[in-house]
BAKOLDO-970814 format. One record per residue (C-alpha): residue in three letters; chain; residue number from 1; x, y, z. Coordinates in steps of 0.1 Angstrom, whole numbers, plus 5000, padded with zeros to 4 digits. Example, Ala and Ser with C-alpha at 12.3 -4.5 7.8 and 13.67 -1.06 7.14 Angstrom:
BEGIN
NODE residu chaine num   c1   c2   c3
NODE    ALA      A   1 5123 4955 5078
NODE    SER      A   2 5137 4989 5071
This chain:
BEGIN
NODE residu chaine num   c1   c2   c3
NODE    MET      A   1 3015 2277 2232
NODE    LYS      A   2 3014 2259 2202
NODE    THR      A   3 2978 2243 2211
NODE    MET      A   4 2960 2274 2214
NODE    LYS      A   5 2971 2284 2183
NODE    ILE      A   6 2957 2251 2165
NODE    ILE      A   7 2926 2259 2181
NODE    ARG      A   8 2925 2293 2169
NODE    GLU      A   9 2936 2280 2136
NODE    ILE      A  10 2906 2256 2134
NODE    LYS      A  11 2879 2275 2144
NODE    ARG      A  12 2886 2301 2118
NODE    ARG      A  13 2887 2277 2089
NODE    LYS      A  14 2859 2277 2065
NODE    VAL      A  15 2863 2246 2047
NODE    PRO      A  16 2856 2214 2069
NODE    ILE      A  17 2886 2195 2082
NODE    VAL      A  18 2875 2161 2072
NODE    ARG      A  19 2870 2154 2035
NODE    ILE      A  20 2846 2120 2028
NODE    ASP      A  21 2868 2102 1997
NODE    LYS      A  22 2844 2104 1965
NODE    ALA      A  23 2857 2069 1957
NODE    LEU      A  24 2835 2052 1988
NODE    ASN      A  25 2808 2064 1968
NODE    LYS      A  26 2810 2026 1953
NODE    TYR      A  27 2801 2012 1985
NODE    ASP      A  28 2766 2031 1985
NODE    ASP      A  29 2746 1997 1974
NODE    ILE      A  30 2768 1970 1991
NODE    VAL      A  31 2757 1956 2027
NODE    LEU      A  32 2798 1954 2041
NODE    PHE      A  33 2781 1938 2074
NODE    PRO      A  34 2754 1915 2064
NODE    ASP      A  35 2757 1893 2098
NODE    LYS      A  36 2757 1929 2121
NODE    LEU      A  37 2728 1944 2101
NODE    GLU      A  38 2706 1910 2105
NODE    LYS      A  39 2712 1914 2144
NODE    ALA      A  40 2707 1949 2145
NODE    ASN      A  41 2673 1946 2123
NODE    GLU      A  42 2663 1917 2149
NODE    MET      A  43 2669 1933 2181
NODE    LEU      A  44 2646 1961 2165
NODE    ARG      A  45 2621 1937 2158
NODE    THR      A  46 2619 1923 2197
NODE    VAL      A  47 2625 1954 2216
NODE    GLY      A  48 2616 1979 2188
NODE    LEU      A  49 2622 2016 2191
NODE    PRO      A  50 2623 2042 2223
NODE    LYS      A  51 2589 2060 2226
NODE    GLN      A  52 2592 2096 2213
NODE    TRP      A  53 2591 2124 2245
NODE    ILE      A  54 2562 2148 2240
NODE    LYS      A  55 2565 2181 2255
NODE    PRO      A  56 2533 2190 2275
């Protein structure tokens, strides 16, 4: 079957299938969605982060 052949090829590859374009680095210091960032920060301020589980 063709699907099985593709799955075997994916498992055998040494190179990642997905590559990130280096041209996207120009957005490193830019906030693309300031309204969503502000909403997320407000939620973190009011609700907070979940407590971390400690194993006995």
